[in-house]
C-alpha positions as CSV (number, residue, x, y, z in Angstrom):
1,M,16.9,135.6,8.7
2,T,14.1,134.5,6.4
3,L,13.0,136.5,3.3
4,K,9.7,137.3,5.1
5,E,11.6,138.7,8.1
6,T,13.8,140.7,5.7
7,L,10.7,142.2,4.0
8,N,9.1,143.1,7.4
9,N,12.3,144.8,8.6
10,A,12.6,146.8,5.3
11,L,8.9,147.8,5.8
12,K,9.6,149.0,9.3
13,E,12.6,151.0,8.1
14,A,10.5,152.6,5.3
15,M,7.9,153.5,7.9
16,K,10.5,155.1,10.2
17,S,12.1,157.1,7.4
18,K,8.6,158.1,6.1
19,D,9.3,156.8,2.6
20,N,5.7,156.3,1.6
21,D,6.3,154.9,-1.9
22,R,8.6,152.2,-0.6
23,R,6.4,151.5,2.4
24,D,3.4,151.0,0.1
25,S,5.4,148.7,-2.3
26,L,6.6,146.6,0.6
27,R,3.1,146.4,2.0
28,L,2.0,144.9,-1.3
29,L,4.7,142.3,-1.0
30,T,4.0,141.4,2.6
31,S,0.3,141.2,1.8
32,A,1.0,138.7,-1.0
33,L,3.0,136.6,1.4
34,K,0.3,136.7,4.1
35,Q,-2.3,135.7,1.5
36,A,-0.3,132.7,0.5
37,E,0.0,131.8,4.2
38,I,-3.8,132.1,4.6
39,D,-4.4,130.0,1.5
40,T,-2.0,127.2,2.6
41,R,-2.7,127.6,6.4
42,R,1.0,127.5,7.2
43,D,4.0,129.8,7.1
44,V,5.6,130.1,3.7
45,T,9.1,128.8,3.2
46,D,11.9,131.0,1.8
47,Q,11.6,129.2,-1.6
48,E,7.8,129.8,-1.7
49,A,8.4,133.5,-0.7
50,L,10.9,133.8,-3.5
51,D,8.4,132.3,-6.0
52,I,5.8,134.8,-4.9
53,L,8.2,137.7,-5.3
54,Q,9.1,136.4,-8.8
55,K,5.4,136.3,-9.7
56,E,5.0,139.8,-8.5
57,A,8.0,141.0,-10.5
58,K,6.6,139.3,-13.6
59,K,3.3,141.0,-13.1
60,R,5.1,144.4,-12.9
61,R,7.1,143.7,-16.0
62,E,4.0,142.8,-18.0
63,S,2.1,145.9,-16.6
64,I,5.0,148.2,-17.6
65,T,4.8,146.8,-21.2
66,E,1.1,147.2,-21.4
67,L,1.1,150.7,-19.8
68,A,3.8,151.8,-22.2
69,K,1.6,150.7,-25.1
70,A,-1.3,152.6,-23.6
71,G,0.8,155.7,-23.1
72,R,0.2,155.8,-19.3
73,A,3.6,157.1,-18.2
74,D,2.4,158.0,-14.7
75,Q,1.3,154.4,-13.9
76,Q,4.2,153.0,-15.7
77,A,6.6,154.9,-13.5
78,Q,4.8,153.6,-10.4
79,E,5.0,150.0,-11.6
80,A,8.7,150.4,-12.5
81,Y,9.4,151.7,-8.9
82,E,7.6,148.7,-7.4
83,L,9.6,146.4,-9.7
84,G,12.8,148.0,-8.4
85,V,11.8,147.4,-4.8
86,I,10.9,143.8,-5.6
87,E,14.2,143.2,-7.4
88,E,16.1,144.2,-4.2
89,F,14.9,141.0,-2.6
90,L,15.4,138.7,-5.5
91,P,18.7,136.9,-6.2
92,K,21.1,138.5,-8.6
93,Q,19.9,137.8,-12.2
94,L,22.2,136.0,-14.6
95,S,23.6,138.1,-17.5
96,R,22.9,137.2,-21.1
97,D,26.4,135.8,-21.5
98,E,26.1,133.7,-18.3
99,I,22.8,132.2,-19.6
100,I,24.4,131.4,-23.0
101,A,27.3,129.7,-21.3
102,L,24.9,127.5,-19.3
103,I,22.8,126.7,-22.4
104,Q,25.9,125.7,-24.4
105,A,27.0,123.4,-21.5
106,A,23.5,121.9,-21.4
107,I,23.5,121.3,-25.2
108,A,26.8,119.6,-24.9
109,Q,25.6,117.5,-22.0
110,T,22.4,116.4,-23.7
111,G,23.8,116.1,-27.2
112,A,20.8,118.0,-28.6
113,A,21.1,118.7,-32.3
114,G,18.0,120.7,-33.2
115,A,14.9,122.5,-32.0
116,K,13.0,119.2,-31.6
117,E,15.3,118.4,-28.7
118,M,14.7,121.7,-26.9
119,G,12.9,119.9,-24.1
120,K,16.0,117.9,-23.1
121,V,18.0,121.1,-22.9
122,M,15.4,123.0,-20.9
123,G,15.1,120.1,-18.5
124,V,18.8,120.4,-17.7
125,L,18.7,124.2,-17.6
126,Q,15.6,124.9,-15.4
127,P,17.2,123.8,-12.1
128,Q,20.2,125.9,-12.8
129,V,18.5,129.2,-13.8
130,K,15.3,129.0,-11.7
131,G,14.8,132.3,-10.0
132,R,18.0,133.7,-11.6
133,A,16.8,134.3,-15.2
134,D,13.6,135.1,-17.0
135,G,12.2,131.8,-18.5
136,K,11.1,133.5,-21.6
137,L,14.6,134.8,-22.3
138,V,16.1,131.4,-21.6
139,S,13.7,129.7,-24.0
140,E,14.4,132.2,-26.8
141,L,18.1,131.8,-26.4
142,V,17.9,128.0,-26.4
143,K,15.8,128.1,-29.6
144,E,18.4,130.5,-31.2
145,L,21.3,128.3,-30.2
146,L,19.7,125.1,-31.3
147,D,18.8,126.5,-34.7
148,K,22.4,127.3,-35.5
């Protein structure tokens, strides 16, 4: 079953159970997928659908931060709920310890000795963490470990 089908099935279940908040959140996601299909004039692949969900999750995280700064708790709660729904369909995220272990292995593999060689390490890491870890966090941890 594709990610798109999974989303559509979840949307149907939310409609049947009259869970309006979940229904609305899932409609936003299916709408984003449909827009991508319209733009490319073909069905999205599972990887493309995953990329779209990751972009939507990133938007929600950024909105939550901005809304917290603005003191808009009501909208912040809505964005947090939507983020929770999106994360149900994303692969399990790597823990900080798992990311550090991957970074240390990449540093050993590339022989990187300082921050100037961060690109080498990131080149090895990106395929391993894509979709499973926040790029910003990975970048910060690589810098931290290379500076030691």
